[in-house]
C-alpha positions, 0 to 999 in steps of 0.5 A: 499500499502506497504511503501518502506523502505530507503536503509540502506547504502544510509542512512549511506551516508546521515548521514555522508554528514550532519555530523550526527556522532552519529546517523550514528554510532546508525544506523550502530549498528542497522544494526549489530543487524539485521546481516547485514554485512556492506563491502562497503569501502566508508561506513566503512571509514565513519563509522571510521569518525564517531567513531573518532568524537564521542570517541576514544574507539569507534574507537578501537572497530570499528577496532577490528570488521573490523579486525575480519571481514577480511575487514581491507585490504581495503586501504580506511578503513586503511587510515581512522584509519591511519589518526585517530591515527595520529590526536590523536598523537598515533604514535605507533598505526599509524605505526601499521596500516601502517605496516599491510596494504597490499596495500598503495596508495598516500593517505596512504603515504601522511597521513603518512608522514603528520602526522609524520611531523606535530608531529615534527618528522622531521627526520623519516618524511624525511626518510619516505618520501624517502621511498615513493619516491621509491614507486612512490607516489604523494605527496600532496601540504601540505605534500610537505610544511611540507617536506620543513620545515623539510629541513630547520630544518635539515640543510644539504644543499645537502638534500635541494638541492635534494629536490629542484630538486625533486620539479622541476622535479615533476612540483611542482615549479609553485605552490605558497605556494611551491615557497615561502616555498623554498624561506624561506628554502634558505633564512635561510642559503643561500641568494645567492640562495634565491635571484636567486630564488626570481628573477626567480618568475614571480609572488610574492605575500606578502609572497614572498616579506616579506620572501625575505626583512626578509632574508636579514634582519636577515642575517645582510644585512639590506640595501639590505632589504631595497632596495628590500622594495623600489622596492616592494613599487615602483612596487605597485603590492602588499602591504606590511603587518605587517610581511613585516614592522616588517622586515623593521622597524629591518632594519631601526633600524639596519642602524639608518635610522630615516626618513625611519623609521618615513615614515614607522610608517606613512605608518603603521598608514594610513593602519591601521597596527599600532594596531598589538603588534609585529609591535608596539614593532618593532616601539619602538625598532626602534625609541630607536635605531635610537636615538629617545627616546621621540618618543619610550616613547610616543608610549609605553605610548599609548600602551593598552596591553603591553606584556613582549617584550614591557617591555623589549623593553623599558628597553633595549632602555632606557639602550641603550640611557644611560637613566638609571634612566628611566630604573629603573622607568620602572623596578619598574613599571613592578613590580607594574603591576605584570608583570613576569621577565625573563632573558632578 
């Protein structure tokens, strides 16, 4: 009785699903040797993915083969090539693929914009986002978050307001990561709008609380930041994390509120959050600025993994409190431990 051979295309799908990329590519080469032409866009995309996992040179070779066979017009195949080149940080090749596409879908636009923004080309990424809007594409959430980051760096308020309007019009304003990103965008320069957006949020996670508290502290309104922190604690729905408490410690340092700073220290210890180096450095800075030199020195002494910020916090804190001889001893200890100095 004859044994039926498995369908070669089904075999490619099976290998792709299990992530056996080398075996998949070898199977594809065997099909080519038997003169069987693979034209299924999904299969071609899988081979693109397999090539990218094995070697960049294989991708270029396979792309040349696809173009030669006249199959490069498939948007899914082109999208795979586009995604690969951006992941390789090869913007030139990615743009060549994008411009040569006969038809572009939302995936194409998302890969392009996400790729440019992820590489830090904020200006070009924003410009292509505007072009994509004219083409009525549908952005995904991760692309929108990156666009918001680009708007933050761009620093043009009109651009931010226009994008916020687009988010509302498109119905993305109810997604938590989008709301938090918009909140962070406004907290950079316009706390009035940030607070308005925060107050309008029906649900707030720890990121939202941290952003609004940090925004006020960085805007030199520490008392307002502390007021919101007290509200966060009193509501009891969301527990502060390390990011929240670093901002709160900074606020305590700014206003010289030692009692609240000590209470925050106690909270950190109870929650097991006092092992984070950024939190510990903030505590050292807070105690020094609240004129509790002995507590700051005690925390520094118990710190197992001191970084440069830890040492600089000690130096600046001792100088602030006119403990000049102690500061010189700390500087000497840095040299003995081989710590590299910086301008601070």
